[in-house]
Steps between C-alpha positions, in 0.01 A plus 500: 500500500702601194813309398718810543372560854555133583862532388548814708355330807727197453801730474378678811476167683863425411614843615301472820651157572845662485393809698221386734304742714180456695201660329283427803735664750487810279145552633574445870570867570194590296295281735645670809396839364137382502509406869494689830831566673404275792304173488407249767518192279563400140456181299708433189352220288746316278783654700782324315843579642347766725622827347163674523419354843826643636416840353154488655663427836649852493142626549302215656507359851466146363533361148399152387618354172345189352616302198429153364865423417693357799839571343435869443349537849818347641703752304283786629566390857875486435501854361295651782642638824362284785424820691278636221122480559456269202384137488489277192276197460459233234135469408208548267434872487127438453465280805795509737608794715829518686498372857429788737370719218210739561155355423325586171420865459787624717783583258558867427651404167499190282744484210545252218771549237520283187327208674127533443521352149599172670158494673133504399473875453155580642542255788831663587356852501210391719742333741728806513200723560403303810839567659503879451406698812246784479687795354773267373646461154550217253775547242559252217771516238430240236574384148252468215484335158529764227209488258407850380688750287551724803649204691759448230575871478569513875713187471699656219547823699640297790779346294746794492425581864561139594835493322606827662401381849677167454815673380500751784434240768771266377732791405593329177613178672334164533321498833395210723136413475310671785365262766149629442514380140567133578144398592295292252329713236190459287368695205188711544182370335260790566489810285495842665135543395412171674687610812321836514158337455550237772677738740220755489247228573696374802628839619267789414699820477831326423742708291688311230764622258741347251864575576839478338699177516201279420316563824169642621408641840182465705431715808190456714398653834276326753232737627 
């Protein structure tokens, strides 16, 4: 990475600290547009404070969120209407399923937003695949380590958009940090090329694309 770009990114970090907004939540509506209007069940892996799980509940009969962090799961429960068809569980997304959850292969949709880079990538995809019902959909929004020239060009293109979004969302004032941004974070170690290679081995037919705001998307349909 060039010195000038490093300086710009540091300045961006300072601006973003003063005007925080959730890059992951930006893709929640995008996820909904890839799903049917009605679902029987949904699983959100790495559910955090539950924003996406609550959105999925507007379409699904039951939604299960699972996250390894007890504190953020507690926060998700606090923020969720007890009458909503949503349950949150603390557990290992690769091994534990929420109590009362459908058995493997019975979820109409499995989602994972900005969490898969905390897990062994191929193992995670194989685990997610086992929980998708026939005809169901897996949607992943992840982060990658920039390595190629095109990666850095996309990163650079995201900077003005990021500043504009942060300014609009905070309306020029310092905003409280969103609850969904308080979970522990970790930098991505895989490049986008690595992600594409491993994803296509685990999920033949998966569609992957780099996105703005330092994210990529993966969509796969179970036949």
